C-alpha positions as CSV (number, residue, x, y, z in Angstrom):
1,X,-58.2,-26.0,-28.9
2,X,-56.8,-22.8,-30.4
3,X,-53.2,-22.9,-30.3
4,X,-51.8,-19.6,-27.7
5,X,-49.7,-17.1,-28.2
6,X,-48.3,-13.4,-27.9
7,X,-47.5,-13.6,-31.7
8,X,-49.2,-14.4,-34.6
9,X,-47.4,-16.2,-38.1
10,X,-47.0,-13.7,-41.0
11,X,-49.7,-14.8,-43.2
12,X,-50.9,-14.0,-46.7
13,X,-54.3,-14.4,-47.2
14,X,-55.6,-14.8,-50.8
15,X,-51.9,-14.2,-51.8
16,X,-52.5,-9.9,-52.2
17,X,-49.4,-9.4,-50.7
18,X,-46.4,-9.1,-53.2
19,X,-43.0,-9.9,-52.4
20,X,-41.5,-7.6,-54.7
21,X,-43.3,-4.5,-53.1
22,X,-41.9,-5.8,-49.2
23,X,-38.5,-5.9,-51.5
24,X,-38.7,-2.6,-52.9
25,X,-40.1,-0.8,-49.6
26,X,-36.7,-1.1,-48.2
27,X,-35.7,-3.5,-45.6
28,X,-35.1,-0.6,-43.2
29,X,-38.7,0.0,-43.4
30,X,-39.6,-3.7,-43.0
31,X,-40.9,-2.9,-39.8
32,X,-41.7,-6.3,-37.7
33,X,-41.8,-8.9,-40.2
34,X,-40.2,-12.5,-38.8
35,X,-37.1,-13.9,-40.5
36,X,-38.5,-17.2,-42.7
37,X,-36.8,-19.8,-39.8
38,X,-38.9,-18.3,-37.3
39,X,-41.8,-17.8,-39.1
40,X,-41.8,-21.3,-40.5
41,X,-41.4,-22.9,-37.1
42,X,-44.1,-20.2,-35.9
43,X,-47.3,-21.0,-33.7
44,X,-49.8,-22.7,-35.8
45,X,-47.8,-23.2,-38.9
46,X,-46.3,-26.7,-40.2
47,X,-43.3,-28.0,-42.4
48,X,-44.1,-31.0,-43.8
49,X,-42.3,-33.2,-46.7
50,X,-44.8,-34.2,-49.1
51,X,-45.3,-35.4,-53.0
52,X,-47.7,-33.9,-54.9
53,X,-51.0,-36.2,-55.7
54,X,-53.3,-33.2,-57.5
55,X,-52.7,-30.0,-58.8
56,X,-55.9,-27.9,-59.1
57,X,-55.7,-25.0,-61.6
58,X,-58.1,-22.4,-59.2
59,X,-55.2,-22.7,-56.8
60,X,-55.0,-25.0,-54.5
61,X,-52.5,-28.2,-54.8
62,X,-53.1,-31.8,-52.5
63,X,-49.8,-32.9,-50.9
64,X,-49.8,-36.6,-49.3
65,X,-48.3,-35.7,-46.6
66,X,-44.4,-38.3,-46.2
67,X,-42.8,-36.3,-42.9
68,X,-44.1,-34.1,-40.9
69,X,-40.9,-31.7,-39.6
70,X,-42.7,-29.3,-37.7
71,X,-46.1,-27.9,-36.2
72,X,-48.4,-29.7,-34.2
73,X,-50.9,-31.5,-34.3
74,X,-50.6,-34.1,-36.9
75,X,-51.3,-33.3,-40.1
76,X,-53.9,-34.7,-42.3
77,X,-52.7,-37.8,-44.6
78,X,-53.7,-35.7,-47.6
79,X,-53.4,-31.5,-47.4
80,X,-55.3,-29.1,-49.4
81,X,-53.0,-26.1,-49.6
82,X,-53.7,-22.7,-51.4
83,X,-50.9,-22.0,-53.4
84,X,-49.9,-18.5,-55.6
85,X,-50.6,-19.2,-59.6
86,X,-46.5,-18.9,-59.9
87,X,-46.7,-22.1,-57.8
88,X,-49.5,-23.9,-60.3
89,X,-46.9,-23.6,-63.2
90,X,-43.8,-25.2,-61.5
91,X,-44.7,-28.0,-59.5
92,X,-44.8,-31.7,-61.0
93,X,-46.9,-34.3,-59.8
94,X,-45.5,-36.9,-57.6
95,X,-42.6,-34.8,-57.2
96,X,-41.1,-34.5,-53.6
97,X,-41.4,-31.6,-51.8
98,X,-40.9,-29.6,-48.4
99,X,-44.0,-27.4,-47.6
100,X,-44.3,-24.5,-45.0
101,X,-48.0,-23.8,-44.8
102,X,-50.3,-22.5,-42.4
103,X,-53.9,-23.6,-41.3
104,X,-54.8,-20.6,-38.9
105,X,-54.9,-17.0,-39.3
106,X,-55.6,-14.4,-36.6
107,X,-58.7,-13.3,-35.5
108,X,-58.5,-9.8,-34.2
109,X,-61.4,-9.7,-32.0
110,X,-60.3,-12.9,-30.1
111,X,-56.8,-12.4,-30.0
112,X,-56.3,-15.7,-30.9
113,X,-55.4,-18.2,-34.1
114,X,-58.4,-19.6,-35.1
115,X,-58.9,-22.1,-38.3
116,X,-58.4,-20.5,-42.0
117,X,-62.1,-20.6,-43.8
118,X,-60.7,-21.5,-46.9
119,X,-58.4,-23.9,-45.7
120,X,-54.3,-24.3,-45.7
121,X,-52.2,-21.8,-47.5
122,X,-48.6,-22.0,-48.1
123,X,-46.4,-19.4,-46.1
124,X,-44.9,-16.3,-48.2
125,X,-43.1,-14.1,-47.3
126,X,-39.4,-12.1,-47.0
127,X,-37.1,-14.9,-47.8
128,X,-40.1,-17.5,-48.7
129,X,-41.2,-17.0,-52.4
130,X,-43.2,-19.0,-51.4
131,X,-42.2,-21.7,-48.8
132,X,-41.9,-24.2,-51.4
133,X,-38.7,-26.3,-51.6
134,X,-37.6,-29.6,-53.9
135,X,-36.8,-32.3,-51.2
136,X,-33.4,-32.5,-51.6
137,X,-30.0,-32.9,-49.1
138,X,-29.3,-29.2,-49.0
139,X,-32.8,-28.3,-48.1
140,X,-33.1,-30.9,-45.4
141,X,-29.5,-30.4,-43.9
142,X,-30.6,-26.2,-43.8
143,X,-33.8,-26.7,-42.4
144,X,-32.9,-29.0,-39.8
145,X,-30.0,-26.8,-38.5
146,X,-32.4,-23.6,-38.7
147,X,-35.0,-26.0,-36.8
148,X,-34.1,-24.3,-33.3
149,X,-34.0,-21.3,-31.9
150,X,-30.4,-22.9,-30.6
151,X,-29.8,-24.4,-34.2
152,X,-29.9,-21.0,-35.7
153,X,-27.0,-19.6,-33.3
154,X,-24.8,-22.2,-34.3
155,X,-21.8,-21.7,-36.3
156,X,-23.0,-24.6,-38.5
157,X,-26.1,-22.8,-39.2
158,X,-24.7,-19.5,-40.7
159,X,-21.9,-21.8,-43.3
160,X,-25.2,-23.2,-44.6
161,X,-26.4,-20.3,-45.2
162,X,-23.5,-19.2,-47.3
163,X,-23.4,-22.3,-48.8
164,X,-27.1,-22.2,-49.8
165,X,-26.1,-18.6,-51.3
166,X,-23.6,-19.5,-53.2
167,X,-25.5,-23.0,-54.4
168,X,-27.3,-23.6,-57.7
169,X,-31.0,-23.8,-56.0
170,X,-32.7,-20.2,-56.1
171,X,-35.5,-21.1,-53.3
172,X,-32.6,-21.7,-50.5
173,X,-30.7,-19.0,-52.2
174,X,-33.8,-16.6,-51.5
175,X,-34.0,-18.5,-47.8
176,X,-30.5,-17.8,-46.8
177,X,-30.6,-13.7,-48.0
178,X,-34.3,-13.3,-46.2
179,X,-32.9,-15.3,-42.8
180,X,-29.3,-12.6,-42.9
181,X,-31.4,-9.7,-44.0
182,X,-34.0,-9.8,-41.0
183,X,-32.2,-12.0,-38.4
184,X,-30.2,-9.5,-36.6
185,X,-28.3,-12.4,-34.6
186,X,-27.1,-13.6,-37.9
187,X,-26.3,-10.7,-39.3
188,X,-23.6,-9.3,-36.0
189,X,-21.9,-13.1,-36.9
190,X,-22.6,-14.0,-40.5
191,X,-19.0,-12.6,-41.5
192,X,-17.4,-13.4,-45.0
193,X,-18.4,-10.4,-46.8
194,X,-16.5,-11.5,-49.8
195,X,-19.0,-14.0,-50.7
196,X,-22.0,-12.1,-49.6
197,X,-20.6,-9.6,-52.3
198,X,-20.4,-13.0,-55.1
199,X,-23.6,-13.7,-54.3
200,X,-25.4,-10.4,-54.9
201,X,-23.4,-9.5,-58.1
202,X,-23.9,-13.6,-59.5
203,X,-26.4,-13.0,-62.1
204,X,-27.2,-16.8,-61.7
205,X,-28.5,-16.0,-57.6
206,X,-32.1,-15.7,-57.5
207,X,-33.3,-11.8,-57.8
208,X,-34.9,-11.6,-54.3
209,X,-31.5,-13.1,-52.8
210,X,-29.5,-10.4,-54.7
211,X,-31.9,-7.7,-53.7
212,X,-32.6,-8.8,-50.2
213,X,-28.6,-8.7,-49.8
214,X,-27.9,-5.6,-51.7
215,X,-30.6,-3.7,-49.2
216,X,-29.5,-5.5,-45.8
217,X,-25.7,-4.9,-47.0
218,X,-27.0,-0.7,-47.4
219,X,-28.7,-0.6,-44.3
220,X,-26.1,-2.6,-42.3
221,X,-22.8,-2.1,-43.9
222,X,-20.5,-2.4,-40.5
223,X,-22.5,-5.7,-40.0
224,X,-22.4,-6.6,-43.9
225,X,-19.7,-4.8,-45.4
226,X,-19.5,-1.4,-47.6
227,X,-19.4,-3.6,-50.9
228,X,-22.8,-2.7,-51.8
229,X,-22.4,0.5,-52.8
230,X,-20.0,-0.4,-55.7
231,X,-22.3,-3.3,-56.6
232,X,-25.7,-1.3,-56.6
233,X,-24.4,0.9,-59.3
234,X,-22.8,-1.9,-61.2
235,X,-25.8,-3.6,-61.3
236,X,-28.0,-0.1,-62.9
237,X,-24.9,0.1,-65.2
238,X,-24.9,-2.7,-66.9
239,X,-28.3,-5.1,-66.3
240,X,-29.9,-5.5,-69.5
241,X,-33.5,-3.6,-69.4
242,X,-35.0,-6.5,-71.7
243,X,-35.8,-9.2,-73.7
244,X,-36.5,-11.5,-70.6
245,X,-37.9,-14.8,-71.3
246,X,-40.1,-14.8,-68.8
247,X,-41.8,-12.4,-65.5
248,X,-39.0,-14.6,-63.1
249,X,-36.2,-13.0,-64.8
250,X,-37.0,-9.4,-65.1
251,X,-34.9,-7.5,-62.7
252,X,-37.0,-4.8,-62.1
253,X,-37.0,-5.5,-58.4
254,X,-33.4,-6.0,-58.2
255,X,-32.8,-2.1,-60.2
256,X,-35.4,-0.5,-58.1
257,X,-33.7,-2.0,-54.8
258,X,-30.5,-0.7,-56.2
259,X,-31.5,3.0,-56.9
260,X,-33.6,2.9,-53.6
261,X,-30.5,1.9,-51.6
262,X,-28.3,4.3,-53.4
263,X,-30.8,7.4,-53.4
264,X,-31.3,6.9,-49.5
265,X,-27.1,7.0,-49.2
266,X,-27.3,9.8,-51.7
267,X,-24.9,8.0,-54.1
268,X,-26.6,8.7,-57.6
269,X,-25.0,6.9,-60.4
270,X,-24.2,9.3,-63.8
271,X,-26.7,10.1,-66.0
272,X,-25.9,7.3,-68.9
273,X,-27.0,4.8,-66.0
274,X,-29.9,6.3,-65.3
275,X,-31.0,7.0,-68.7
276,X,-31.4,3.8,-70.2
277,X,-34.0,2.7,-67.1
278,X,-36.0,5.6,-69.2
279,X,-36.7,2.8,-71.5
280,X,-37.7,-0.1,-69.2
281,X,-41.1,-1.3,-69.7
282,X,-41.8,-1.0,-66.3
283,X,-43.2,2.5,-66.0
284,X,-42.5,2.5,-61.9
285,X,-38.8,1.8,-62.8
286,X,-38.7,4.5,-65.4
287,X,-39.9,7.2,-63.2
288,X,-37.6,6.4,-60.6
289,X,-34.8,6.9,-63.2
290,X,-36.5,9.9,-64.3
291,X,-36.0,11.8,-60.3
292,X,-32.6,10.6,-59.7
293,X,-32.0,12.1,-63.0
294,X,-33.6,15.3,-61.8
295,X,-31.2,14.9,-58.2
296,X,-27.9,15.7,-61.2
297,X,-30.2,18.6,-63.0
298,X,-33.9,19.1,-64.0
299,X,-31.9,20.3,-67.3
300,X,-30.4,16.5,-67.5
301,X,-34.2,15.1,-66.7
302,X,-36.4,16.9,-68.7
303,X,-34.2,16.1,-72.2
304,X,-33.4,12.6,-71.2
305,X,-37.3,12.0,-70.5
306,X,-38.2,14.2,-73.9
307,X,-35.9,11.6,-75.3
308,X,-37.2,8.1,-74.3
309,X,-41.1,9.3,-74.9
310,X,-39.9,10.4,-78.4
311,X,-38.6,6.9,-78.8
312,X,-39.9,4.3,-80.9
313,X,-38.1,1.7,-79.0
314,X,-39.1,2.2,-75.6
315,X,-41.9,0.3,-75.1
316,X,-45.8,2.0,-75.2
317,X,-46.5,1.4,-72.0
318,X,-43.3,3.6,-70.9
319,X,-43.8,6.2,-73.5
320,X,-47.4,6.7,-72.7
321,X,-45.9,7.0,-68.7
322,X,-43.4,9.7,-69.6
323,X,-45.8,11.5,-72.1
324,X,-47.8,11.9,-68.6
325,X,-44.8,12.5,-66.4
326,X,-44.2,15.4,-69.0
327,X,-47.1,16.6,-68.7
328,X,-47.6,17.1,-64.8
329,X,-44.1,18.3,-65.2
330,X,-42.7,15.2,-63.0
331,X,-45.5,16.0,-60.0
332,X,-46.8,13.1,-58.6
333,X,-50.9,12.6,-59.6
334,X,-53.0,14.3,-57.7
335,X,-54.9,12.5,-55.1
336,X,-59.2,11.5,-56.1
337,X,-61.0,13.9,-54.9
338,X,-61.7,12.5,-50.8
339,X,-58.4,10.7,-50.7
340,X,-57.4,10.6,-46.9
341,X,-60.8,11.8,-45.5
342,X,-61.9,10.6,-42.5
């Protein structure tokens, strides 16, 4: 029997969906994405405690089920789950985790949930980056408090969200920020604007969480506070433009989110704050900085782009992009022939 529900969980098939794209697209345009706690407990989804029994380099991990926190029917003792490549590098054999996954996908023709032909997959969405958490007392407490609709309306749940934001677990920071960003009731009642601002400014807060908090506050300043503008400007002015130890430390999504929020509210940073990002290793970030410089003046934009393109210290991929940008006069590339045709 297939689970019946008018709503379906946001399941990522093959992990083709990039969380960075969701974040940098702006929360005000996030549409009908479920808050992470609603997704974790959605129809057809499971939340279990399990230890890692096997790590398959093709992108699957086998967990030994130890406890089911939510989901029916009872999962098998050994659960073989598809995971993003980033998860393979961070999990450890025999370690215990709390895992959110789905064994189902949406069949549009039947308008029903059907078993995934490729097997269970880890949930990935805003706030679930992905749904894999260290099994700690803090994790258990937060997940238990948010396990029901009534629990998510409680003062205790809101307090635990703030505690997670200012804790030291990146996955819980991102989970808490996602819930605050996407849950309208939480936004109305969360309070403690200072705690939100501290977390967004703190370099030890996970980059997805900082981005979510900035964009959420920019979209809902009456609920979350008007601190976001000063914080976003400081982030653009002071964040290091390179020298990251690994991909997870690359702040490109955070900077794009900050620039997006500032641009939407016509709050353009000073030229020097934007010029430094023309030398970023991320061409998309260099382009966004150039376009915002143009809003200051076309002359400022052209001079800054030419200088960065001629600078041997600018990463080669960005220099190549800037050369093309200058050749196009800052216009977007022409669409391929036939693009957009029926």
